[in-house]
DOZAMI-410301 format. One line per field, with one value per residue: x, y, z of N, C-alpha, C in turn; residue in three letters. Coordinates in pm, 1 decimal, m for minus. Example, Ala and Ser with C-alpha at 12.3 -4.5 7.8 and 13.67 -1.06 7.14 Angstrom:
2
nX <- 1319.0, 1285.0
nY <- m569.0, m225.0
nZ <- 780.0, 708.0
caX <- 1230.0, 1367.0
caY <- m450.0, m106.0
caZ <- 780.0, 714.0
cX <- 1320.0, 1290.0
cY <- m330.0, 3.0
cZ <- 780.0, 787.0
aa <- ALA, SER
This chain:
82
nX <- 28499.7, 28598.3, 28736.9, 28935.1, 29160.8, 29152.0, 29277.9, 29131.5, 29117.9, 28992.7, 28793.7, 28783.4, 28618.0, 28419.2, 28396.7, 28433.0, 28318.6, 28511.6, 28738.0, 28929.3, 29048.9, 29266.8, 29222.3, 29328.9, 29160.8, 29163.9, 28998.7, 28804.3, 28676.8, 28474.9, 28497.3, 28630.2, 28437.0, 28249.2, 28412.6, 28454.0, 28193.1, 28150.7, 28347.8, 28254.8, 28055.2, 28179.2, 28236.9, 28323.2, 28391.6, 28316.6, 28016.7, 27803.2, 27916.1, 28004.0, 28268.7, 28386.6, 28528.1, 28852.4, 29045.9, 29077.6, 29248.1, 29377.3, 29532.6, 29795.7, 29764.6, 29940.9, 29995.9, 29737.7, 29698.4, 29892.2, 29785.7, 29554.4, 29666.9, 29789.1, 29560.2, 29428.7, 29586.6, 29557.0, 29462.7, 29258.7, 29079.4, 28998.1, 28849.7, 28555.0, 28343.7, 28015.5
nY <- 6857.3, 7058.3, 7393.5, 7449.7, 7321.9, 7181.7, 7130.6, 6983.0, 6978.8, 6761.4, 6648.4, 6321.3, 6013.0, 5812.1, 5739.0, 5860.6, 6167.2, 6379.8, 6286.9, 6241.4, 6187.4, 6355.2, 6408.0, 6476.1, 6568.7, 6562.1, 6786.3, 6872.3, 7163.9, 7462.9, 7669.0, 7748.2, 7725.9, 7555.1, 7328.3, 7266.0, 7195.9, 6968.4, 6798.0, 6766.4, 6572.6, 6337.7, 5989.4, 5882.0, 6130.9, 6359.2, 6440.6, 6602.1, 6775.8, 7099.9, 7197.2, 7029.6, 7072.9, 7163.3, 7309.1, 7475.4, 7484.6, 7617.1, 7425.2, 7290.2, 7104.8, 6888.5, 6836.5, 6774.5, 6530.0, 6380.3, 6373.5, 6225.9, 5975.9, 5915.1, 5895.4, 5684.5, 5473.0, 5454.2, 5257.8, 5313.5, 5479.3, 5311.1, 5106.9, 4912.6, 4860.1, 4858.5
nZ <- 17214.5, 17483.8, 17537.7, 17735.4, 17989.0, 18312.4, 18644.0, 18905.8, 19243.8, 19478.1, 19761.9, 19856.2, 19947.0, 20168.4, 20430.6, 20698.9, 20843.2, 20889.5, 20764.3, 20469.2, 20133.4, 19926.4, 19585.7, 19259.8, 18979.2, 18624.8, 18420.3, 18140.5, 18032.8, 17980.1, 18164.6, 18492.3, 18690.3, 18573.3, 18549.0, 18820.9, 18894.1, 18735.3, 18843.5, 19105.1, 19090.3, 19020.1, 19072.1, 19404.1, 19507.0, 19771.3, 19740.5, 19851.9, 20031.7, 20137.1, 20113.0, 19922.4, 19688.1, 19660.3, 19515.8, 19199.0, 18899.6, 18599.6, 18346.3, 18131.9, 17820.8, 17811.0, 18084.8, 18162.2, 18024.8, 18158.3, 18420.6, 18366.0, 18305.7, 18552.4, 18719.4, 18592.1, 18664.8, 18935.4, 19198.8, 19386.9, 19251.3, 19051.3, 19154.9, 19151.0, 19323.2, 19462.1
caX <- 28595.8, 28595.1, 28855.6, 29036.1, 29186.0, 29162.4, 29308.0, 29040.2, 29153.6, 28868.8, 28795.0, 28720.4, 28602.9, 28284.8, 28405.8, 28408.4, 28293.9, 28630.2, 28849.8, 28915.9, 29170.6, 29268.5, 29247.3, 29325.7, 29099.4, 29177.3, 28866.4, 28799.6, 28557.3, 28484.7, 28531.9, 28664.7, 28312.9, 28196.2, 28502.9, 28424.4, 28062.4, 28171.6, 28426.6, 28174.7, 27970.9, 28259.2, 28230.2, 28416.9, 28401.3, 28213.9, 27926.9, 27715.0, 27990.5, 28027.6, 28409.3, 28434.7, 28624.4, 28958.2, 29113.4, 29061.7, 29355.4, 29390.3, 29656.9, 29826.5, 29717.8, 30037.3, 29971.9, 29606.0, 29720.4, 29968.5, 29690.4, 29470.0, 29745.4, 29803.6, 29431.3, 29397.1, 29667.6, 29531.1, 29366.8, 29145.6, 28983.5, 28958.3, 28765.2, 28419.6, 28247.4, 27896.3
caY <- 6883.2, 7196.7, 7472.4, 7463.1, 7205.9, 7220.8, 7032.6, 7011.0, 6903.3, 6731.5, 6561.6, 6193.2, 5917.1, 5807.2, 5666.3, 5944.4, 6305.6, 6464.8, 6221.9, 6237.9, 6173.1, 6453.1, 6353.8, 6578.2, 6519.0, 6646.4, 6815.4, 6950.9, 7246.7, 7600.3, 7760.7, 7684.8, 7695.3, 7434.6, 7218.7, 7230.9, 7128.9, 6834.9, 6720.2, 6739.3, 6454.7, 6220.1, 5891.4, 5885.7, 6267.0, 6388.5, 6523.1, 6695.8, 6859.0, 7234.3, 7214.5, 6913.5, 7120.9, 7235.2, 7404.0, 7460.4, 7557.5, 7588.3, 7352.8, 7264.2, 6977.4, 6784.9, 6802.2, 6709.9, 6390.8, 6318.2, 6346.1, 6114.1, 5853.5, 5890.0, 5850.3, 5554.1, 5373.0, 5462.2, 5153.2, 5371.9, 5532.3, 5204.8, 5010.7, 4915.7, 4814.8, 4942.3
caZ <- 17320.1, 17532.0, 17505.1, 17839.9, 18073.9, 18452.7, 18748.2, 19016.0, 19363.3, 19548.6, 19879.5, 19823.7, 20055.4, 20225.4, 20556.4, 20815.9, 20806.1, 20889.7, 20696.3, 20324.5, 20054.1, 19817.5, 19452.2, 19155.2, 18857.2, 18506.0, 18366.0, 18017.6, 18047.2, 17929.5, 18273.2, 18618.6, 18760.4, 18509.9, 18586.3, 18960.0, 18895.4, 18679.2, 18938.6, 19224.3, 19070.2, 18986.1, 19180.5, 19516.3, 19561.4, 19871.6, 19660.1, 19921.1, 20126.2, 20085.5, 20080.2, 19846.6, 19588.8, 19731.0, 19427.3, 19054.5, 18831.7, 18456.3, 18318.9, 17991.4, 17767.2, 17850.0, 18224.6, 18160.5, 17985.1, 18267.0, 18528.9, 18321.2, 18320.5, 18696.2, 18772.0, 18533.6, 18733.2, 19078.9, 19236.2, 19459.0, 19154.2, 18958.8, 19226.0, 19094.9, 19421.2, 19476.8
cX <- 28591.6, 28729.9, 28967.3, 29045.8, 29210.9, 29204.2, 29221.8, 29076.4, 29026.8, 28894.5, 28718.2, 28712.9, 28465.4, 28283.5, 28364.6, 28397.8, 28420.9, 28748.9, 28823.5, 29051.9, 29162.2, 29303.3, 29234.7, 29272.0, 29126.6, 29039.2, 28880.6, 28669.4, 28582.0, 28527.3, 28568.0, 28541.4, 28249.5, 28280.7, 28475.4, 28292.5, 28073.2, 28242.0, 28345.3, 28095.8, 28046.7, 28247.3, 28348.7, 28435.4, 28288.7, 28116.6, 27855.7, 27784.8, 28022.5, 28172.0, 28468.2, 28538.8, 28726.8, 29019.6, 29082.4, 29169.9, 29359.0, 29528.6, 29676.8, 29771.9, 29810.7, 30015.9, 29836.0, 29621.1, 29797.2, 29876.2, 29596.2, 29540.9, 29760.9, 29673.6, 29391.3, 29474.5, 29648.1, 29424.9, 29243.2, 29037.3, 28930.9, 28868.4, 28620.5, 28314.5, 28131.2, 27898.8
cY <- 7031.6, 7263.9, 7468.0, 7336.4, 7254.2, 7102.1, 7071.8, 6918.8, 6887.1, 6650.9, 6435.5, 6105.8, 5925.5, 5742.8, 5753.0, 6089.8, 6388.7, 6407.7, 6218.4, 6216.1, 6275.8, 6382.7, 6468.4, 6515.4, 6614.6, 6662.6, 6904.2, 7030.2, 7385.7, 7699.6, 7681.3, 7644.9, 7568.1, 7311.7, 7172.0, 7155.4, 6987.2, 6746.1, 6681.6, 6609.3, 6333.6, 6121.0, 5904.3, 6026.1, 6285.8, 6490.8, 6634.5, 6781.4, 6993.4, 7253.3, 7099.7, 6952.4, 7207.2, 7343.4, 7371.0, 7545.5, 7518.2, 7528.4, 7335.6, 7127.7, 6864.0, 6741.0, 6733.3, 6561.6, 6314.0, 6282.0, 6231.5, 5981.3, 5816.3, 5833.6, 5713.9, 5441.6, 5372.4, 5358.3, 5207.2, 5419.8, 5425.6, 5099.7, 5024.9, 4864.8, 4911.6, 5009.0
cZ <- 17355.9, 17507.9, 17607.8, 17923.3, 18216.2, 18538.4, 18868.0, 19132.1, 19446.6, 19675.0, 19841.7, 19947.4, 20116.9, 20363.2, 20675.2, 20771.2, 20795.7, 20813.4, 20546.3, 20261.1, 19942.0, 19686.6, 19353.3, 19027.5, 18741.2, 18443.1, 18243.5, 18020.3, 17990.5, 18037.6, 18398.1, 18697.3, 18704.5, 18546.7, 18729.4, 18969.7, 18840.3, 18781.6, 19061.8, 19210.0, 19017.2, 19102.5, 19275.9, 19574.8, 19662.5, 19812.0, 19736.4, 20026.5, 20062.2, 20039.8, 20000.0, 19742.0, 19661.9, 19643.2, 19282.0, 18989.3, 18684.8, 18431.0, 18169.0, 17950.3, 17809.9, 17995.0, 18240.4, 18127.8, 18093.1, 18384.1, 18492.1, 18342.3, 18469.1, 18753.7, 18715.9, 18601.7, 18884.5, 19117.9, 19309.2, 19361.6, 19058.7, 19024.0, 19176.7, 19191.9, 19432.6, 19613.3
aa <- MET, LYS, ASN, LYS, PHE, TYR, ALA, VAL, VAL, THR, LYS, CYS, GLY, HIS, VAL, VAL, ASN, GLY, LYS, TYR, ARG, GLU, VAL, THR, PHE, PRO, ILE, ASN, ALA, ASP, SER, GLY, LYS, GLU, ALA, ALA, GLU, ILE, ALA, ARG, TRP, ILE, PRO, ARG, VAL, LYS, HIS, HIS, LYS, LYS, GLY, ALA, ILE, ILE, ASN, VAL, ALA, GLU, ILE, SER, TYR, ASP, TYR, TYR, MET, GLU, LEU, LEU, GLU, ILE, ASN, ASN, ASN, ASP, PRO, TYR, LEU, GLN, CYS, LYS, ASN, ILE
């Protein structure tokens, strides 16, 4: 397990170029730059867009666990369609 916890706000969606849904992913990484790189390649994130990462902020372990729970209960992130 890495030392720090980050909340990375990303642009998600693959429908239209200008439309997206903001999703905050909890990431465990050594630096904010590493956290942003990990988040960029999570499924549903607009991988190849320059502005795919909106914000990166260091967070506490408790908030990290809260974000995990929120994302685990989000139907958009749990969809397994190809």
